[in-house]
N, C-alpha and C positions, 0 to 999 in steps of 0.2 A: 318614655322608655321605648327603644326600638326593638322590634321583634320580627321574625320571619312569618309572613302571612301564608305564602305558598311557594313551592318549588316545583318546577316541571321542565321538561325538555321540549323545545320547539325549534324546528328548522336547524337542527344540529347545534343548538345553543342551550346551555343550562340557564334557565330563567329563575331568578329569585326575586319575589315581591316582598317588600318590607312594609311594616305598618307601625304607626305610633299609637293608634287608638284601638287596635285589635280588630277593626272592621274594614277600613278603607286602605288602599295602597298609597303609601307616602312616596315611595320611589321603587324603581325596578333596576336590577342589575342583570345584564346578559353577558355570559362568558361562553366563548366558542369551545365546544367540546373537542378534545384531542384524543387520539388513541392512547389508551392507558396500557402499561405493561403489566401482564398478569403477575401476581406475587411470586409464582413458582418459576418464572422466567428470569434468569440472571444475565445481565449484560456483561460482556467480556470487559475485563479491566485492562486499559491500555498499559503498555510497558512503561516502567519508570525511566527517567532520563538515564540512569546508570545502566539499566538493562539494554536500552536502545544503543548506548555507546558501546557496550560489550558486543552486541549483535553486529554493529558496524565494523568494529575492530576485527571480529572473526571473519566477516565478509571481505574486508580489506586484505587480511592474511591469505585467504583463499584466492583472491584475485592476483596477489603478488606471486603466489606459488604458480598459478597458471601462466603468468607473464614470464617467469623464469623458464618454465617448460617450453613455452612458445619460442623464447629467445634461443634456447638450446637447439630446438628443432630447426629454426631458421639457420643457425650456424652450421648444422649438419647438412642441410640442403645446399648451402653455399659451398661447402667443401665438396659435396658430390658434383655440383655444377662445375666447379673448377677441375675436378678429376675428369669429368666427361669432356670438357674442352681440351684438356691435355691429350686424352685418348683420341679425340678427333684429329688433332694436329699430328699425332704419331701415325695414325692410320693414313692420313692424307699424304704424309711423307713417304710411307711405305708403298702406297699405291702409285704415287708419282714417281718413285724410284724404280718401280718395276716396269712402268710403261715405256 
């Protein structure tokens, strides 16, 4: 029958020595110790696929609204630019006619 003879930590490894006769070591298992999460610490749960889709749809709607607003602003700017060009032409004609 196999039993644990000794357990200890050595060089960052959990060492477990097993025995068959209760006196001598039959084999040894070494496992690298890793950081353990304390029981009171809770890891955040990643969003579900459906939640992530909903988040992306909301972000997409937000971006679409911003794009519409930017398009409207660009159209207004284009209209002002055209009006300014017309005013420059009119002023040039007035100044040219007076000279």
